[in-house]
VEXLOVO-370299 format. One record per atom (N, C-alpha, C, CB): x, y, z. Coordinates in pm, whole numbers, plus 50000, padded with zeros to 5 digits. Glycine has a CB too. Example, Ala and Ser with C-alpha at 12.3 -4.5 7.8 and 13.67 -1.06 7.14 Angstrom:
513194943150780;512304955050780;513204967050780;511314955350905;512854977550708;513674989450714;512905000350787;514084994050572;
END
This chain:
500824987849999;500005000050000;500865012550000;499085000250120;501995011850074;502885023450074;503435026449936;504035021150171;503745015949864;504265018049729;503215024249638;504755004849669;501995019349659;500895024749573;500725039549602;499525017049597;500725042849736;500535056849772;501685065349716;500435058549925;502935060249725;504055068149675;503955069749524;505385061549712;503435059449460;503335060349314;502165068549266;503255046649256;501175071049357;499995078349318;500265092149265;499095079349431;500975100549336;501265113949286;502005114149152;502065121449388;502925104749131;503645103849006;502715100548892;504735093749016;501815090848918;500865087048815;499915098648783;500075074648859;499475105548892;498555116848867;499265128148790;497995122349001;500535130348821;501295140848747;501425136748602;502725143148809;501735123848575;501855119048439;500535120448363;502325104548440;499455116948433;498145117848367;497795132448337;497035111348456;498095141448430;497835155648409;498645160848290;498165163648535;499915156748283;500755161048171;500205155748039;502205156348190;499705143248040;499135137747919;497895145347875;498795123347938;497045149047972;495845156447937;496185170247886;494915157648056;497195176647942;497595189947898;498145189147755;498655196047995;498945178947729;499475177247594;498375174547496;500475166047589;497425166347534;496295163247442;495505175947412;495345152247504;495315184747510;494585196947487;495355205947386;494335204347622;496675206047395;497465214047304;497315208847160;498935213947347;497425195447143;497345190047011;495945189946949;497865176447014;494945190247037;493535189546990;492845203146994;492735179547074;493585213747027;492965227147040;492445232046907;493975237347095;491465241146914;490905247946797;490255238646698;491975255746728;489765227146744;489105217746655;490045209146575;488215224946563;491305208246616;492275200046543;491935185346543;493635201946600;491235180646652;490875166646661;489785163046559;490405163446802;488935172446528;487835169846435;488255171846288;486655178846467;489205180546263;489615183246124;490635173346069;490175197046115;491345166646160;492425157746116;493805163646137;492245154345972;493865175946190;495165182346214;495885175346331;494975197546243;495145170346430;495795164346547;496725152446507;494715159546648;496235142546428;497145131746392;498295136746304;496385120646319;498095146746220;499205152446144;500205159046236;498705162346042;499705165546346;500625171546441;501475160946512;499845179746541;500815149946546;501585139146611;502685133646524;500665127846651;502375131246396;503415125646309;504485136046276;502795120246180;504095148746274;505105159446253;506095159646369;504425173446239;505585158946490;506465158146608;507325145646600;505645158146739;506755134746557;507535122246545;508635123646441;506605110446508;508375130946335;509425133146233;510585141346289;508825140346111;510275152046361;511305159646431;512055150946530;510705171446502;511315142346602;511945133746703;512875123746636;510875126246787;512465118046523;513335108346456;514615115046406;512585101646338;514495127046355;515685134346308;516625137146424;515275147646239;516065141346538;516875144546657;517555132246712;516015150946766;516815121246719;517395108746772;518485103746679;516305097846790;518275104646549;519325100246453;520575108946471;518805101146304;520385122046487;521535130846507;522305127046631;521095145346516;521585123746740;522285119746863;523025106646843;521295118446980;522375096946777;522965083846759;524255084546673;521945074446693;524255093646574;525375094246482;526395104946521;524875096846343;526145112046630;526995123546666;528465119846674;526555129446800;528815110146751;530205106846769;530785098846654;530385099146895;529965089646597;530465080346497;530585087046360;529565068146489;529525093746320;529525099146183;530025113346175;528135098646125;529395122146257;529675136346241;531105140046283;528685144546321;531435137146407;532705142146458;533895134446400;532715141246609;533665122746342;534795115846278;534925120046133;534615100546287;533835124046071;533895127345931;534145142245906;532625123145866;533715150646001;533865165145980;535265169546016;532825173046064;536235165145943;537615168945963;538225173845837;538405157546017;539235182145852;539855187945731;540925178445675;540495201845763;541385168045756;542505159945711;542125149945603;543105152745827;540945144645611;540585133545523;539575138145416;540015121945606;540035138645291;539165142645182;538055132045163;539975144545051;538445119345185;537435108645170;536305109945267;538075095045188;536655112545393;535625114145494;534755126245467;536245115145632;535395137245421;534625149245388;533635146345274;535565160845350;534105138845175;533205135445064;532055126845109;533965128244954;532315117245197;531255108945249;530275117045334;531835097445330;530815126445414;529955134645497;529035143545407;530815143345593;529635148945303;528885156945209;527765148545146;529825162745101;528085136245112;527065127645051;525895125145144;527675114545010;526225121945270;525175118345363;524325130345404;525765111845485;524935142045417;524205153645468;523485161445359;525135162845542;524085161845242;523525170545134;522725162645034;524655177845060;523125150245004;522455142544900;520955140844924;523095129044890;520495138545048;519065137345068;518285149445024;518775134745210;518825161145049;518135173645007;518225175044853;518785186445078;519375172244796;519535173344652;518615163644579;520985170644613;518395151844637;517565142044572;516095145144588;517855128344626;515695149144708;514275151344733;513775163544659;514015152744883;514635173944642;514125186444585;513805185544436;515125197344607;514755181844348;514435182144207;513795169444157;515655184944130;513895158144227;513455145244174;512195140344247;514605134844186;512345137444374;511225131544448;510145141644476;511715125644579;510525154144501;509525164444534;508435165944431;510195177644551;508755168644302;507705169744203;506875156844188;508315173444071;507505145244202;506775132844191;505755131444303;507725121144191;506165134944425;505235134544538;504145144544522;505955137044667;504475156244462;503495166744445;502355161744355;504155179444385;502665153444256;501645148644164;500875137044220;502265144644034;501215132644339;500525121344404;499075125544434;501275116744536;498115119144371;496715123044389;495995114444491;495995122544259;496565102944524;495995094244628;497165087144694;494945083944570;496935082544815;497975075144885;498925083944962;498745066944788;498545096444989;499445105145067;499605099945211;498905119645068;498535095545273;498625090145406;499475077545406;497245087445461;499275069345307;500095056845300;501545060145279;499595047645186;501845070545199;503195074545176;503855079045306;503255085545074;503165086945385;503655091245515;503915079245605;502665100745582;502955070045610;503105057945694;504315049645651;501835049245686;504475047845518;505605040345468;506925046945497;505465038345321;506955060545492;508225067445519;508675064545663;508065082745496;507725063245757;508085060245895;508425045345912;506945064245989;507655036545843;507915022245854;509305018845802;506845014245779;509655024445687;510985021945631;512085027645721;511095027845490;511825038945783;512805044445878;513025035245996;512355058145929;511955028946041;512085019546153;512915007546110;510695015146202;512675002645990;513454991245940;514914994845927;512914986445806;515205006545870;516595010745852;517265012945985;516685023345767;516525018046084;517085020546217;517495007346283;516075028046305;516684997146265;517014983946326;518254978246257;515804973846314;518284978846122;519434973946050;520704981146092;519214975445902;520584994446106;521735002446144;522184999346287;521405017146130;521244997046377;521624993246514;522374980246520;520404992346602;522014971146430;522684958146431;523984958246354;521774947746374;524204969046273;525414969646191;526064983446207;525084966746039;526154987946331;526515001846356;527965004946317;526295005146501;528854995346325;530264997946298;530684992946162;531124991546404;529724990846073;530074985645939;529964996245835;529194973945900;530254992445710;530185002045597;528735005945569;530824995845468;527754998645627;526345001945602;525935015245666;525454990945654;526775020545753;526415032845827;525995043845732;527605037545914;526815046645632;526525058245544;525275056345456;527725061045453;525155044845383;523955043845303;522665043245382;524055031945219;522715036945500;521495036445585;521135050345639;521695026645703;522115057745682;521855071545730;521295080045613;523185078045789;521855078345496;521355085645378;519905082345352;522185082445255;519585069345357;518185065545332;517225071245433;518055050645330;517625071745559;516735076845662;516525092045645;517305073645801;517575099145603;517385113645580;516495116045458;518765120645560;516645108045354;515765109645237;514305107545276;516155099645125;514055097445357;512685094845400;512135106445488;512635081545478;513005112445566;512605123745646;512165135445557;513765128145738;512935138145453;512585149145364;511365145745280;513755152645274;511175132945251;509975128545179;508725131945262;510035113245148;508775129445391;507675132945478;507385147945472;507975128645621;508435156145473;508255170645471;507465175345350;509595177645475;507775169845232;507065173745111;505625169245115;507745167944988;505355156745154;503985151545157;503185158945262;503955136345184;503785161845378;503095169345482;502635183245432;504005170845605;503485189545351;503125202745297;501905201645208;504305208845217;501725190345139;500535188445052;499305184345132;500815177844945;499495177745244;498335173445325;497745184545409;498735162245415;498625193445460;498205203645558;496975211945514;499375213045584;496925216745386;495745224845350;494425217345360;495905230145210;494435203945360;493205196245363;492715193345503;493405183545289;493495196145607;493095192445742;493025204845832;494075182145800;492795216445776;492725228745855;491455229345935;492825240845766;491525232146064;490285234646141;489755248246106;490525233546295;488465250746126;487865263546092;488515275446165;486385263246122;489015273246283;489565283846365;490945287946322;489595279646508;491635280546235;493005283346201;493125284946051;493945272446252;494135292846009;494495293445866;495805286145847;494595308345814;496235285745720;497455278145689;498695283745756;497675277745540;498755296945766;499945303245827;500085299345969;499875318445817;499005300746046;499035297346188;499275282146207;497695301646257;498655274546119;498805260046131;500245255946109;497905252846032;500895260946007;502285257345983;503195261846096;502765263445852;502955273746150;503745278146264;503545269246385;503395292546300;502295265446407;501975256446518;502695242946505;500455254246525;502665237446384;503335224546359;504845225846383;503045219446213;505415236746339;506855238446356;507255239846500;507325250546280;506495247846576;506775249546717;506625236546794;505875260046776;505525229346769;505335216446835;506445206746800;503985210546798;506875207046670;507925197846632;509245200946699;508085197946484;509595213446711;510865217046774;510855214346923;511195231646750;509735217846989;509675216447135;509545202047175;508515224447190;508505195347122;508215181447163;509105171247092;506755178247136;509525174746970;510345165146893;511795167246914;510045166046748;512315178446865;513765180946867;514305181447011;514095194146794;513675189647097;514185192147231;513935179947321;513535204847291;512705176147340;512365165547434;512935152147388;510835164547450;512625148347263;513115135447216;514635135347204;512475131947082;515205146547159;516665147147149;517325145447284;517085160347086;516785152047388;517345150847521;517185136547575;516675160847616;516045130147550;515835116747598;516755107047524;514375112547582;516955109447394;517875100847318;519305102447370;517815104347167;519665114647407;520985116847463;521185109047593;521205131747486;520115108747676;520185101447800;520295086347775;518965104547884;519555081547677;519625067247641;521035063747592;518575063847531;521575072547505;522925070347451;523965070347563;523275081047347;523795078847662;524785080047771;524695068047863;524575093047852;523465063547892;523265051947980;523715038847913;521795050948020;523455037247787;523805025047718;524825027747612;522585018447658;524385029847483;525305033147376;524525039047260;526115020647331;525225043247154;524535049847040;523545040646974;525535054746937;523815027746951;522805019146889;521475018446970;523375005146872;521585020247102;520375020147182;519405031047140;520715021547329;519945042847104;519115053447059;518385050046927;519935065847043;519025041946844;518415037646721;517185028546745;519445030646636;517235020346849;516055012746883;514935021746928;516375002846990;515265032146998;514235042147036;513635048646912;514845052947128;514475051846815;514015057746689;513065048146619;515195061246597;513395035246613;512505025446551;511165025046617;513125011846554;511145025646749;509865025346822;508995037446791;510135024546973;509625049246790;508895061746761;508355061146618;509825074246779;509165056546523;508765056146383;507585046546362;509945052146295;507595035146432;506495025546413;505175031146471;506855011846479;505255038046582;504045044246635;503515054946537;504325050446774;504435062946484;504055073446388;503445067246260;505285082146352;503985055846218;503425049146099;501985045346120;504235036646063;501635040946240;500235037646271;499395050446278;500145029846404;499895060646347;499125072846361;498855079346226;499865082546452;499835078346132;499655084446000;498405078945927;500915082045914;498065066545950;496905060745885;495605064945949;497005045945886;495665071846062;494465077446129;494105091346076;494705078146281;494965097245993;494635109845930;493415107745842;495835115445849;492415116445845;491195114145768;491415112745620;490235125045793;490455106245554;490615103845410;490555116745328;489535094345361;489925127245384;489865139545305;491215146745296;488835148845366;492255141045358;493595146445339;494145143445202;494535141145443;493565133845131;494015130644995;493575141544898;493475116844951;494205141844784;493875152144684;492475150344632;494875151644568;491825161344601;490495160844541;490635158444389;489715174144569;489525154944328;489565150844186;489965162844095;488155145344142;489615175144135;489895186544048;491135194244092;488695195944044;491965188244179;493145195644227;494175197344113;493805188144346;494745209144104;495735212244001;497145212044056;495455225743939;498105211443965;499515212244002;500015226643985;500365202343916;500785231344078;501465244344064;502865242144007;501545251844202;503415252143943;504735250943885;505485264343903;504655246943735;506765263443920;507575275443938;507795282643805;508915272044001;507825274843695;508085280543563;506785284743495;508835270443476;506895293243393;505735297343315;505695288143192;505805312943273;504505282243169;504375273443053;503765260243094;505745271142986;503205252542997;502575239943030;503565229243067;501745235242916;503095219343143;503885207443173;503145195443119;504135206043326;503905184743097;503285172443047;503545161143147;503825168842906;502555152643154;502655141543249;503215129343177;501275138343313;504135122543237;504685110043180;503635099243167;505835104843265;502645099543255;501605089243253;500435092443164;501115086843391;500385104443110;499265108443029;499615110142883;498685120943082;500785105542842;501195106342703;501285120542655;500255098742616;500585123442548;500635137042487;499575146042549;500445136342334;498815140942642;497745149242702;498355159442797;496705140442778;498055171942773;498615182542856;497845183242989;498555196142782;498565183643099;497885184943229;497845199643264;498615176743341;496805203043337;496625217143374;497555220343490;495125220143412;498365230943473;499235235543577;498995250543595;500715232443543;499425255443708;499195269243742;500495275543784;498155270643853;501185282743691;502445289143729;502245298943846;503045296543609;503175298843937;503115307944051;503195322244004;504235304944151;502425330944067;502425345144032;503685352244080;501195351944091;503805364544035;505015372544064;505245374544212;504915386043996;504165377044288;504335379844430;504805367544505;503035384744489;504195355944475;504595343744544;506035340344511;503685332044506;506405341744385;507745338044345;508775347644405;507845337944193;508445360144421;509335369544490;509575364944632;508755383844489;508475361744700;508635357244840;509405344144848;507255355444906;509235335644750;509985322944751;511465325344730;509455313344643;511825334544641;513275337844624;513855343744750;513475347744507;513105352444815;513625358844937;513815348345048;512645370144985;512825339745069;512975329445169;514065319245133;511665322345189;514195316345006;515245307344960;516625312644993;515125304944810;516785325844982;518075331845018;518405329545166;518055347044987;517415330845251;517665328945394;517915314045423;516465334345478;517175305145355;517385290745372;518795287045324;516285282645294;519265293545219;520605291245172;521625294345281;520885299645047;521395305145352;522305308745463;522225299145579;522015322645512;521055294945615;520905285645727;521535272145693;519415283845763;521385267645567;522055255445527;523555256845533;521625251345389;524065268045489;525495270645496;526005270245640;525805284245434;525315277245728;525745278245870;525705264345937;524825288245949;524715256245903;524585243145968;525835234745950;523375235645913;526415234745831;527585226045806;528895233645820;527495219945666;528925246445781;530175253945782;530705255545923;529985267545718;529825258746017;530275260946155;530835248146218;529125266346241;530255236846177;530785224046226;532225222146182;529925212346178;532465224746054;533805222745998;534795233146056;533765223745843;534325245246083;535175255046146;535575250446284;534475268646152;534635244646359;534915239646495;535985228546488;533585234246563;535845219446394;536805208446383;538155213146331;536255197646293;538185224446262;539425229546208;540335235146318;539135240246104;539775238346436;540535243346547;541235231746619;539635251146642;542345227146560;543005215246610;543535217246753;544145211446518;543875229546785;544395231946920;543305231947028;545125245246923;542055232546983;540975232747080;540655218347126;539715239447020;540225217147249;539825204347301;538425200747248;539855204447455;538055188147270;536745183947225;535635191947293;536555169147252;535845195747419;534885203847492;534755217647428;535305205247640;535885223547393;535855236947330;535185236447194;537285242747316;535475225647117;534825224246988;533325222547005;535405212346912;532945214547101;531495212847125;530845225847172;531255201947229;531605234047244;531055246847288;530805256047172;531985253547387;531705256047074;531495264046955;530215259946883;532695262946861;530055247046869;528835241846803;527585244846886;528955226646779;527695243847017;526545246247105;526125260947098;526885242347249;527105270047092;526765284347082;525995287446954;528035292847088;526545282246843;525895284846714;524565277346702;526815280646599;524575264646745;523335256546738;522255262046831;523615241946774;522625266246950;521665271947042;521045284846988;522325274447174;521905293246926;521415305746868;520395302646756;522605314446814;520735292946673;519815289346565;518505283646615;520465279546472;518575275046719;517365269446774;516445279846838;517715259046873;517075288946912;516305299746976;515685308446869;517195308347070;516435311546765;515915320246657;514735313746587;517025323346554;514795300746562;513695293946496;512425294446579;514075279546466;512575292046710;511425292446799;510815306246808;511815287646937;511695316346827;511235330246837;510565334646707;512395339646870;511165331546595;510645335546468;509255329946442;511575331346360;509035317346473;507705311446454;506685316746552;507775296546467;507135319146676;506205324446776;505765338746741;506865324146915;506735346846695;506385360546653;505575360346525;507655369046634;505995352146430;505295351646301;503845347646313;505995342146209;503525338946409;502155334946426;501265346246476;502075323246519;501875357046525;501075368246579;501185380946496;501485371246721;501975380646390;502125392346309;500935394346216;503395391546230;500535406546191;499555409046085;500195406545951;498995423446092;499545398445865;500165393845743;499445399145618;500185378645741;498965411445628;498285417245514;499195419445394;497665430145552;500485422445417;501425424445309;502655415445334;501835439545296;502545402945298;503645393445327;504925396745254;503225379445290;504825403645136;506025407045063;506965415945142;505655413744935;506405424845221;507265433545302;508015425245408;506415444745371;507365415145462;508005406845565;509145399045504;506995397145630;508905392045391;509945384045331;511125392545286;509395376145215;510835404245231;511895412945183;512735418045301;511305424845102;512025422345407;512755427345526;513555416145592;511785433545629;512995404145598;513705392845659;514955389545578;512775380345669;514855388645446;515965385645361;517035396845367;515475383545219;516605409145368;517525420245377;518285420445510;516785433245359;517555417345621;518205416645750;519235405745757;517195414745856;518905393845706;519865382745706;521095386145621;519205369945654;520875392645509;522015396445423;522895406545495;521535402345288;522285416445561;523075426345633;523865419745746;522165437245689;523295410245815;523995403145924;525175395445868;523035393545998;525005389145749;526095381545690;527265391045652;525585373645565;526945402645600;528005411845563;528775416745687;527415423745486;528045419545795;528705423745918;529585412445972;527665427946023;529055400245969;529785388646016;531095386345933;528875376246011;531035389345804;532225387845719;533315397145762;531885390345573;532915409645805;533925419345852;534475415645990;533315433745856;533615410646079;534055407746215;534825394646224;532865407146309;534285384046161;534975371146153;535225364446287;536275373046084;534285364846376;534445358546508;533325348446532;534465369346621;533515340046633;532465330546664;531215337346717;532965320446763;531395348346786;530215355646834;529445362146722;530615366246934;530165366946619;529495371946500;528775360746429;530475378646406;529375349146425;528735337646364;527465333546440;529715325846358;527545333846574;526375330646656;525245340646634;526745330246804;525615353746625;524615364146597;523975361746460;525255378246604;524795358246362;524265355546228;523325343446231;525435353046127;523725332946304;522855321246315;521515324646378;523535310546396;521545333246482;520315337646547;519435345646453;520635345946669;520035355546388;519275364146299;518725356546180;520145375646251;519595347646119;519155339946005;517995330646041;520305331945950;518035324546161;516995315646204;515665323246225;517415308546333;515755334846286;514545343246307;513985347246171;514865356146394;514845351946080;514405356545948;513855344945863;515575363245874;514445333145879;513935321545807;512515317945851;514875309645828;512305317945982;510985314846031;509935325345992;511035313546180;510305337846008;509385348745969;509105348645819;509955362346009;510145346245738;509965345645594;509075334145553;511295344645525;509205322645620;508365311245585;506915314045622;508875298545655;506655320345733;505305324045770;504695333545664;505305330745910;505475343345620;504985352645518;504775345745384;505955364345502;505695336645346;505525329345220;504245320845227;506775320345190;504005314245339;502765306445354;501545315445337;502725299545492;501605327345395;500505336945379;500325340945235;500745349345464;501395343345165;501325347145026;500665336244941;502705350244973;501105323744967;500485312344893;499015311144927;501215298844927;498675312645054;497285311445092;496415322145030;497155311945241;496985334345017;496225345444963;496105345044812;496855358245004;497215341644744;497275343444598;496965330844520;498635348344558;497135319044580;496935306644506;495535301544534;498005296044543;494765298144433;493385292844456;493425279244525;492615291544322;492285275244580;492215262744656;492675250944580;490835260344702;492325249944451;492575237844376;494045235744346;491805238144250;494895246044361;496325244644336;497165247544461;496755253844223;496515250444572;497255254944690;498095243644750;496295260544797;497535231544755;498275220344813;499535217744733;497415207844818;499425218144602;500595216144516;501635227444533;500155215344369;501125239544546;502035251044559;502855249644688;501225264644558;502255244744796;503025242744919;504075232044900;502105238945034;503735221144829;504705210644806;505845215344721;504065198944742;505565222944612;506625227944525;507505238144601;506025234444399;506895246944678;507685256744746;508625250244849;506775266744814;508135239444909;508965232245010;510175225644942;508105221145085;509995220044824;511135214144754;512125224744713;510665206344632;511615236744673;512525247344629;513355252244751;511715259244564;512715253344864;513425257844985;514495247345028;512405260245102;514175234745012;515155224445046;516325224644950;514495210645046;516065227644823;517175228444726;518055240344757;516655229444581;517475251444806;518285262644852;519155258944971;517405274444889;518615251045062;519375246245175;520575237845128;518485238045269;520325229945024;521385221644968;522545230044917;520855213144856;522255240444843;523315248844793;524155254944903;522755259544709;523495259745009;524245265145121;525015254545195;523335272145217;524415242845215;525115232245286;526335227145212;524185220845311;526195225545077;527325221044998;528465231345004;526895218544852;528095244044998;529105254745003;529795254745140;528435268644976;529025251845245;529595251545378;530635240745397;528525249845478;530475229745323;531475218845330;532665221545242;530855205645291;532455227645127;533525228945030;534435241045053;532935229844893;533925251545119;534745263345141;535775261045254;533845275445175;536885268045251;537865267045361;537195271345494;539125275945330;537565264645603;536955267645733;537455280845792;537225256245830;537165291845726;537575305145768;536365314045766;538705310845676;536125320545880;534935329245891;534885340045782;534905335846030;535985346745764;536005358145667;535665353645528;537365364945665;536305342645483;536065337545347;534625332445338;537075326045312;534205324145430;532885318445423;531765328745422;532685309245538;531805338145515;530735347945524;530775357945404;530855355645659;531965360345349;532065368745232;531425362345111;533485371945202;531635349145096;531025342044980;529515341744990;531555327744971;528995338345112;527545337845119;526925351545110;527105331145245;527665361845145;527145375645127;526975378644978;528085386145194;527945374444900;527855376844755;526705368944693;529175373044686;526655356044725;525565347644670;524205352344721;525785332744707;524145356044850;522895360944903;522465373844839;523005362945049;523405382544808;523085395244740;522475392744604;524345403844725;523015382544531;522465379244401;521025373744412;523365369044331;520795365344510;519455359744529;518475370544575;519495348344630;518955379844659;518085390444704;517735399744590;518715398144818;518725402144503;518455410444381;517435403444294;519765412944299;517515390344280;516545382844199;515145384344258;516935367944192;515035384244389;513705385644450;513145399644421;513785383144604;513985409944430;513525423644401;513135425044254;514615433944436;513945419044164;513655420044021;512375412543985;514835414543940;512175400944050;510945393144023;509705401244057;510945379844102;509755408744167;508615416944202;508335427544100;508835423144334;509365431644020;509165442243923;509035436743780;510325452043930;508895423643768;508685417543637;509945414743561;507835426243555;511085414743621;512345411543555;512975399743622;513295423443557;514155395443574;514795383943630;516245382843595;514115372043589;517025376343681;518385372143648;518435357943602;519295373943766;517405350043634;517335335743601;516175333443510;517205327043727;516405330443383;515305328343287;514335317443332;515875324743151;513035320343324;512025310743359;511615310943503;512485297543325;512425316843590;512125316743732;511935331043786;513235309543808;511285339043707;511015352843741;510355359243618;512345360543784;510775371243589;510375377443465;508965383243462;510495367643359;508515385943341;507245392743320;506115382843326;507235400243187;505675379543444;504555370643463;503465378043540;504985357743536;502245373443543;501185380443619;501535381143766;499815373343600;500985391443832;501195392643974;500545381244048;500675405844024;499435376143995;498725364844056;498685353343954;497275369044101;498535340844000;498545329443910;497385330243809;498465316443991;497625324343694;496555323343592;495495313743641;497115318643455;494395312543565;493305303843606;492835295343487;492145312043663;493555284843451;493205276943335;491885269743345;494255267343308;491445266443468;490215258743481;488945267043476;490245251143608;488965278943527;487745286543543;488025301043505;487215285543690;488285303843377;488675317243338;487615327843359;489055317243198;486355323643362;485305333843377;485015336643526;484015329243306;485365326943615;485105329043756;486315333943832;484605316443816;487205324543861;488405327843937;489275337843863;489205315243967;489395336043732;490245344943655;489725359143660;490345340343510;488415360843655;487875374543663;488165380543803;486315374543635;488095372643905;488355378044039;489835382244049;487995367444150;490725373943996;492135377544003;492435389843917;493005365743958;491775391043802;491955402943722;491495415243794;491235401543594;490375413943868;489885425343942;490895429444052;488525422044004;491555419844115;492545423144216;493735430244154;492995410544288;494125425944034;495295432243967;494955446543928;495725424243842;493745448543887;493335462143849;493305471443970;491955461943780;492945465744086;492915473944205;494305478444247;492265466444317;
END
């Protein structure tokens, strides 16, 4: 009886915590719309990424991120950048065209991650480490693209897309990255790195089941259209010579996408570049190297949380101003960091870039929600997500390839960022530096399906 009484308060506290968490995930009608199960699997995706990072921290990252071994650097580049390079131009558009089976695709992405995690746990010290880690990262990014297409279909009446995406990101970072990452670190410390992979497999299997509880209306509707970044028709490989209806993104959305892509380019660069700079300090101890990474990583994490929290409360009547201001602020911070060339300047840049990335994404979501019609909105979110991941790839690859010197690295990203920022400004004015991805296109998307209805409304907005 004494044991029962001592356990009572603990059980009551756990039950109260569970009820509070359930209220957060089910708030604003999320349980009825289908957003709640999508929130759970989003948190699980963040958790799987965090657990994998913890499990591979000592074996993959700190052994490969060195300047001495070109082979290890090449392998590290493959594992960290290839998933983004693959998902963006190849898998992303294919998933965007998926008209049914989105829930099954999400479930399979977690199931396969569980299988790969078990294989990796059993073969942790073998050559299978790199290909298995690569496969798990590809599956993680696959989930991100499909989630972007599902989200517009499970919105509760009380929330819009902008608030919903911010909510999913905050829940993912807090409950997934922080809580699951800390628990995985404890598991790794008590036992070993493979033990964390067994935890990952368990989380992934639960998420695979929860993904199938997302309502059926999360699948694409019969009349849903595909969005495209370029102007001009696209053809489907499965429809022969039959032209499929696509809706090129309008000038305003593409401007916001260029601006946010510039910031994502910087965050991708910082993620990998700062790690290689830390390892390049051969005279520094492992603790000092970890401190450098912790300063920069902590700044980025805080910035992401703050940016999403602030963005969810900002008035978004003119999202173009927010994306332009965010991109301009990140570019200015990069230029200052190039002149200062210190770890504290790098930490400040990581903080500012993370805040600007989160704010820019919120504004981009608002722009898509405002300017893209319902029948193409789900596709537009999927395409924009792949474009942002491709921008991250460019920055990440540059972070690995450049010399580990603050002055050189920040100077290069300042130049590239200035070009991308110029492209965003030119796109808003009907011009472009990159043919096909800007230029003289309508401010709002065309309307191939309903020229007399939706097209007339968009024309009226342009005339205003």
